[in-house]
ROBA-68014 format. One record per residue (C-alpha): residue number from 1; residue in one letter; z, x, y. Coordinates in pm, 1 decimal. Layout:
- NUM_a_Z_X_Y
...
This chain:
- 1_m_-30.2_3266.3_1740.6
- 2_k_-355.2_3207.4_1547.5
- 3_k_-171.2_3241.9_1218.0
- 4_f_67.1_2964.0_1312.5
- 5_l_-215.8_2736.5_1429.3
- 6_a_-399.3_2789.1_1099.8
- 7_l_-78.3_2711.5_912.6
- 8_l_-34.9_2390.5_1112.2
- 9_v_-389.2_2266.8_1044.5
- 10_a_-368.8_2343.4_672.0
- 11_a_-30.0_2178.1_630.4
- 12_a_-132.9_1866.7_821.9
- 13_a_-451.5_1835.6_613.6
- 14_m_-254.9_1864.8_289.7
- 15_l_-7.0_1598.6_399.1
- 16_l_-282.8_1360.8_505.8
- 17_c_-460.9_1407.0_172.8
- 18_a_-137.7_1339.5_-13.6
- 19_a_-76.6_1024.4_188.4
- 20_n_-430.6_897.6_119.2
- 21_s_-404.2_973.4_-251.1
- 22_s_-93.1_755.7_-275.5
- 23_a_-245.2_461.8_-89.2
- 24_q_-223.8_137.9_-281.1
- 25_d_-471.8_-145.8_-320.4
- 26_i_-344.2_-501.5_-272.3
- 27_i_-498.2_-779.6_-484.9
- 28_l_-441.9_-1127.1_-340.8
- 29_t_-495.2_-1404.3_-597.3
- 30_r_-594.5_-1761.3_-519.7
- 31_d_-253.6_-1893.3_-620.2
- 32_g_-77.9_-1671.9_-364.1
- 33_q_23.4_-1380.8_-585.9
- 34_i_29.9_-1021.9_-459.8
- 35_i_-53.6_-739.2_-702.3
- 36_t_-1.4_-377.1_-596.6
- 37_a_-257.4_-175.4_-789.2
- 38_v_-521.0_95.9_-797.4
- 39_v_-854.5_-79.3_-850.3
- 40_t_-1089.1_116.3_-1077.2
- 41_e_-1377.3_-127.4_-1135.9
- 42_i_-1513.0_-447.5_-984.2
- 43_s_-1777.0_-664.7_-1152.4
- 44_d_-1899.8_-1020.9_-1114.6
- 45_a_-1671.1_-1138.5_-1395.8
- 46_e_-1354.3_-932.9_-1362.2
- 47_i_-1157.9_-667.2_-1177.3
- 48_v_-1009.4_-371.5_-1364.4
- 49_y_-702.2_-203.7_-1219.4
- 50_k_-399.8_7.8_-1298.7
- 51_s_-46.0_-69.0_-1193.4
- 52_f_35.9_127.2_-877.4
- 53_d_373.9_217.3_-1028.3
- 54_n_213.6_350.8_-1347.6
- 55_q_-124.8_495.4_-1256.5
- 56_e_-143.4_686.8_-1585.7
- 57_g_-78.1_368.5_-1783.5
- 58_p_-312.7_107.9_-1933.4
- 59_n_-591.9_-78.2_-1756.6
- 60_y_-535.2_-441.4_-1660.6
- 61_k_-798.5_-707.0_-1596.6
- 62_i_-808.0_-1018.1_-1383.7
- 63_a_-1093.6_-1266.2_-1352.6
- 64_t_-1284.1_-1233.8_-1023.7
- 65_a_-1274.1_-1613.8_-993.5
- 66_n_-894.8_-1592.7_-961.6
- 67_v_-899.7_-1335.6_-678.4
- 68_q_-920.6_-1422.5_-310.8
- 69_k_-960.0_-1071.0_-174.2
- 70_i_-870.8_-705.9_-224.5
- 71_r_-717.4_-501.0_55.7
- 72_f_-794.4_-137.2_-26.8
- 73_g_-570.0_154.8_58.3
- 74_n_-815.8_284.0_319.5
- 75_g_-780.1_-37.5_521.8
- 76_t_-1104.2_-209.3_414.3
- 77_e_-1114.4_-550.6_246.2
- 78_q_-1343.3_-722.3_-3.2
- 79_v_-1339.7_-1102.2_-1.2
- 80_f_-1451.8_-1303.0_-305.3
- 81_a_-1615.3_-1644.0_-276.5
- 82_a_-1445.3_-1930.2_-454.7
- 83_a_-1600.4_-2031.0_-784.9
- 84_p_-1786.7_-2364.1_-771.8
- 85_v_-1588.1_-2658.8_-904.4
- 86_q_-1728.9_-2796.1_-1227.1
- 87_q_-1774.5_-3171.6_-1226.5
- 88_n_-1853.9_-3416.0_-1506.0
- 89_v_-1844.7_-3147.3_-1774.7
- 90_p_-1721.2_-3297.4_-2103.1
- 91_q_-1435.9_-3105.1_-2262.6
- 92_a_-1629.8_-3081.2_-2588.1
- 93_f_-1904.9_-2874.1_-2422.9
- 94_q_-1672.9_-2616.8_-2266.6
- 95_t_-1672.1_-2289.6_-2455.1
- 96_a_-1358.8_-2085.8_-2518.4
- 97_d_-1473.9_-1821.1_-2272.0
- 98_r_-1523.0_-2080.5_-1997.8
- 99_q_-1180.7_-2227.0_-2064.1
- 100_a_-1024.1_-1882.2_-2041.8
- 101_s_-1189.2_-1823.9_-1703.7
- 102_y_-1022.3_-2128.4_-1550.7
- 103_n_-701.6_-2138.2_-1751.9
- 104_p_-495.6_-1816.1_-1754.4
- 105_e_-275.0_-1950.5_-2031.1
- 106_a_-578.1_-1990.9_-2260.4
- 107_a_-650.6_-1619.1_-2233.4
- 108_n_-280.4_-1522.2_-2227.9
- 109_p_-84.1_-1779.5_-2430.0
- 110_r_283.7_-1811.4_-2349.8
- 111_v_500.3_-1583.2_-2560.3
- 112_t_871.5_-1593.6_-2627.4
- 113_g_1133.0_-1323.1_-2644.2
- 114_h_1346.9_-1106.6_-2421.3
- 115_m_1212.6_-1054.6_-2067.5
- 116_e_1226.4_-713.9_-1905.1
- 117_h_1132.8_-605.9_-1553.5
- 118_t_1002.0_-253.3_-1499.5
- 119_g_822.6_-119.3_-1195.3
- 120_g_736.9_-461.2_-1053.8
- 121_d_597.4_-590.6_-1386.5
- 122_f_750.8_-839.3_-1629.0
- 123_e_725.0_-815.1_-2005.1
- 124_v_820.0_-1085.3_-2253.4
- 125_g_837.5_-1002.1_-2621.5
- 126_g_666.5_-669.7_-2555.3
- 127_r_364.9_-822.7_-2373.0
- 128_q_311.3_-790.4_-2000.1
- 129_i_281.7_-1124.8_-1826.1
- 130_y_52.5_-1147.8_-1526.2
- 131_e_131.3_-1299.5_-1189.7
- 132_g_-97.6_-1593.2_-1260.4
- 133_e_129.5_-1682.5_-1554.8
- 134_y_462.0_-1669.8_-1370.1
- 135_r_476.9_-2047.5_-1330.3
- 136_n_481.7_-2075.3_-1709.9
- 137_y_799.5_-1867.6_-1728.8
- 138_f_1004.2_-1928.5_-1414.3
- 139_n_1165.5_-2234.1_-1262.0
- 140_a_1069.9_-2331.5_-908.0
- 141_d_1359.0_-2143.7_-742.9
- 142_e_1301.1_-1837.2_-960.9
- 143_f_926.8_-1848.6_-888.3
- 144_d_987.9_-1853.5_-510.7
- 145_t_1234.6_-1567.0_-546.5
- 146_v_985.1_-1360.6_-746.4
- 147_n_710.8_-1414.1_-487.6
- 148_g_938.8_-1306.6_-203.1
- 149_a_1075.8_-1012.8_-400.9
- 150_l_726.2_-882.5_-480.3
- 151_r_636.4_-892.2_-111.4
- 152_q_961.4_-717.2_-17.6
- 153_r_907.0_-449.8_-278.7
- 154_s_547.5_-393.0_-167.6
- 155_s_645.4_-368.1_200.5
- 156_g_934.1_-136.5_118.0
- 157_k_713.0_93.3_-86.9
- 158_s_453.7_108.9_193.7
- 159_l_725.0_198.4_445.3
- 160_l_867.0_463.5_212.8
- 161_i_525.7_624.6_164.0
- 162_t_445.8_611.3_536.7
- 163_g_790.5_737.0_629.4
- 164_g_770.1_1025.0_385.0
- 165_a_429.2_1132.7_517.0
- 166_l_542.9_1114.2_880.5
- 167_t_862.4_1302.5_802.7
- 168_g_664.3_1576.7_630.8
- 169_v_427.3_1607.9_925.7
- 170_g_727.7_1612.3_1161.3
- 171_i_890.7_1897.9_971.3
- 172_v_570.6_2101.2_985.1
- 173_f_516.2_2037.6_1358.5
- 174_t_877.6_2119.5_1442.5
- 175_a_880.0_2437.4_1234.5
- 176_v_549.4_2563.7_1374.2
- 177_g_650.3_2479.1_1731.3
- 178_a_983.3_2658.2_1697.6
- 179_a_821.1_2960.0_1529.0
- 180_t_554.4_3000.5_1796.8
- 181_m_815.3_2975.6_2073.0
- 182_l_1023.5_3247.1_1906.8
- 183_d_714.4_3460.4_1851.8
- 184_y_613.2_3424.6_2218.2
- 185_s_961.3_3512.4_2344.7
- 186_s_986.4_3821.3_2120.6
- 187_d_649.3_3952.6_2242.2
- 188_s_730.8_3902.9_2611.2
- 189_g_1085.4_4030.0_2581.0
- 190_y_1244.9_3720.9_2734.8
- 191_l_1260.3_3349.9_2665.0
- 192_d_975.6_3184.9_2851.6
- 193_y_837.1_2830.1_2861.3
- 194_n_539.8_2778.2_2629.4
- 195_p_375.6_2434.7_2686.2
- 196_w_177.4_2440.5_2359.0
- 197_s_479.8_2527.3_2147.5
- 198_a_694.6_2273.6_2327.7
- 199_a_431.7_2003.0_2263.6
- 200_l_430.9_2086.3_1892.8
- 201_y_807.7_2085.5_1878.5
- 202_y_859.0_1752.3_2053.7
- 203_s_572.5_1593.8_1857.5
- 204_g_752.8_1699.2_1543.4
- 205_v_1073.4_1540.4_1666.0
- 206_v_887.3_1212.1_1727.9
- 207_f_726.3_1220.0_1381.3
- 208_l_1063.2_1292.0_1222.0
- 209_s_1228.7_1002.8_1404.0
- 210_v_956.9_752.9_1311.9
- 211_g_945.8_872.7_952.0
- 212_v_1320.3_853.8_899.8
- 213_t_1327.5_508.4_1060.1
- 214_a_1049.0_383.2_829.6
- 215_m_1227.7_513.1_521.5
- 216_t_1557.7_367.9_643.5
- 217_v_1394.6_23.8_664.6
- 218_g_1180.3_61.4_353.3
- 219_a_1451.7_174.8_111.4
- 220_p_1666.6_-141.8_145.2
- 221_l_1359.0_-367.2_119.2
- 222_f_1247.2_-187.0_-195.8
- 223_c_1594.9_-203.1_-351.7
- 224_i_1648.9_-569.5_-260.1
- 225_g_1307.3_-661.5_-401.8
- 226_n_1386.5_-483.5_-728.1
- 227_a_1728.1_-651.0_-747.6
- 228_r_1576.4_-997.3_-704.0
- 229_l_1312.7_-932.0_-970.0
- 230_n_1587.4_-821.0_-1207.5
- 231_w_1779.5_-1138.4_-1123.2
- 232_a_1475.8_-1351.6_-1214.9
- 233_a_1442.1_-1173.2_-1551.5
- 234_d_1813.6_-1215.8_-1622.9
- 235_s_1794.1_-1585.8_-1533.1
- 236_y_1502.1_-1632.8_-1772.8
- 237_n_1689.5_-1454.5_-2052.1
- 238_q_2004.4_-1659.5_-1998.1
- 239_r_1806.0_-1982.7_-1995.3
- 240_n_1615.0_-1898.8_-2313.8
- 241_q_1873.6_-1713.8_-2518.5
- 242_m_1966.9_-1853.6_-2858.4
- 243_s_2327.0_-1933.0_-2948.5
- 244_f_2521.0_-2095.1_-3229.9
- 245_n_2761.7_-2368.7_-3131.3
- 246_v_3010.0_-2569.3_-3332.4
- 247_v_2940.2_-2940.8_-3291.0
- 248_s_3093.0_-3250.4_-3439.4
- 249_g_2905.0_-3544.5_-3581.9
- 250_r_2939.6_-3839.0_-3814.2
- 251_n_2938.4_-3607.5_-4113.1
- 252_g_3195.6_-3366.7_-3970.4
- 253_l_3168.2_-3024.6_-3807.8
- 254_g_2854.7_-2814.0_-3816.6
- 255_l_2662.2_-2533.8_-3648.1
- 256_a_2392.5_-2608.5_-3391.6
- 257_l_2132.5_-2356.7_-3282.2
- 258_r_2063.8_-2383.3_-2908.7
- 259_f_1778.7_-2205.3_-2726.6
């Protein structure tokens, strides 16, 4: 019996550690964007983070002035005060660094090229575009779709992670409960009622049910969010693709380049 209890405690601890290690940080920007990330550094000027979908990838930075708050994976939050509004500052006296702090496009000028969507991030011409720049690339309907899709994808991923952790705990509880009941019945020579084993078993059934339900809800949300983000990228590419067209004019027929 003690061996099974030790197995239960160790397995539950491992699952809880795994769930905590996969917890994501949520960065809420002042223009309403949601960034799922793993924050690695916070300073007065900027926040350094990695994409939650690519935690071994490059570091990304966002100005602290553009962030409303960060909701960390452990449930705590850090709120950032709004930057004071500059008044009566002539344009000629603003430095390039100051302009970049208040104008995302100054620090990340708009690029052209084919747009791709991978892991919740958009790239245009090989450069990742940040959520603060989305208005420079998407029409109003596409922009609204992207915002909703990012929230759906984030919620779906959270449900999938939670569901997976609960399902794992449920499997462990059910297995340990069933094993201890069998062990008790073999020692006594007949099948007897064991309250502790029964509690483990039925707790496992509850965890399994909740976990499977969470994953059942999370998977469609995640897939729908991804599909809508792909739709936005395809719409951008169709709107900005170049094509040759035959047109007629006063001087006859000719080729026109449209993009």
